[in-house]
Phi, psi and omega in degrees: 000323176300316180303315185284306190283318185270312184280299188295313186291328175285322176297326182300325179300317180288314183299313181297319180298317184284311185287332179286342177227049186301328183290349183264356187243156178275179185296320181294322178292320179293322177293322175300320177297319178295322179297314179292327177293326177304319180275335174296309183291327178290311180297322181293309187282312179290331178297311181286333174295315180294323177297318178297318179297316181294316179296320178298321181293329175302327180263013175080019181249126179260109176267152177293146177285150186254346179220139180230061179054058187295334182282000172259010178294147182259356174199173185290328176296318179295321179301316183282352170276346186240351181253132177045058189300323182297317181286315181296327177293320179297314178297322179296313186285327188250349178238301187295308182293315177300332177284351180118350179056232180248021186269353187244029176099165185295318184298312180290329175298316178298316178302314182296320179298315180296320179296317181296315182284332173296315178294324178297318177297316179294327178301325181284341178154156180276065180225136183299335179296320179289321178298313180294323176301315178296318181293322178296318177296324177297318179297316180296319181290319178295321178300319178294318180299315180295316179299318181296323180289322184279329183231064182298331181293337180288340184284324187220112179231084183295343182281351180292147178290163182298320181295314180294322179297320179292320177296317180297318178298316180298317178295321180295317179295315180297317180295318179294319179295321179299314179295319179297319179298318178297321180291334178295339176302317178295325182289326185267330183297146183292326180203176183298322183295320178294316179300318179300314180297321180295314180296322179299322180284319180297323181269017178250179180292345179292349175296336182271355179282165178289132178302141183261082179240100185294329183256082187298319179301330179294333180273320187295315185298308177296330177297318177296318180293326176295316178300320178297313180298313181296321180297314180297317182289328178294318178298326186261009193298340179262003176263174180283322180228159191297324183262008184296328182295336180295322184286345184245337188246336187255144172297159185301320182299312179295322182297312180289330174297320177295318178299320180295324177297316180296316179297322178296318178297319179298318185288316188266334187241010177296139181279173176301147185303131178231138176295150175296131183302315187280358175293337179286347179260000000 
């Protein structure tokens, strides 16, 4: 509920303001809008998935988790193993594998990847933005597959020191998140022309200008909540769910104190009601 009400709904205020008047903003502001949309769609979608999982468990039903900390992925293949797991698993089992998967050579693997992501884009809606979003992800994933085949030694270097490994991990996570954030522009833009204008500004020198956000408190509060969410999920990244570490590592008093903090944030800092993004699909 915190993900949806505090993170996603507050981010929506900024995202709607920027994307609804994209032609009025510079590249840095538009990139800021894309960044907040990344956390809006994650908080919105993973939030309602987690609520469904939690409510089901109350009745003794174990549903598969739908998100596994996808923004900590180190490449696009890793991202799609952790984002919308139920849908990506369905496409893998009923489309990708029946087409031959990756067992019939690189060329057919590339074909299969493009078909799966084309269908994934169409699944989201009959809009060219969704089709292009799927194709861009296919290009990124295919690029990773080709790179992995040509430079397998780059994937695993156990001889690297712990410090260098952490730096490499951080750069990989940051690069993957940056690419994912750019592709979300296609997902959020109303049409191809708006997306084109946004990309032109983001990829111009106006990206280096100061963001044009007249209502700074509206930006600061969700930014703080995003940092809080990312911190909790980073600590829990090797667990199944974000708060799982509380039940095993923290004393009961601290655990319930943490829950009270979250409930307080929901009550006092929840944003205006926003429809769930994925209800339209």
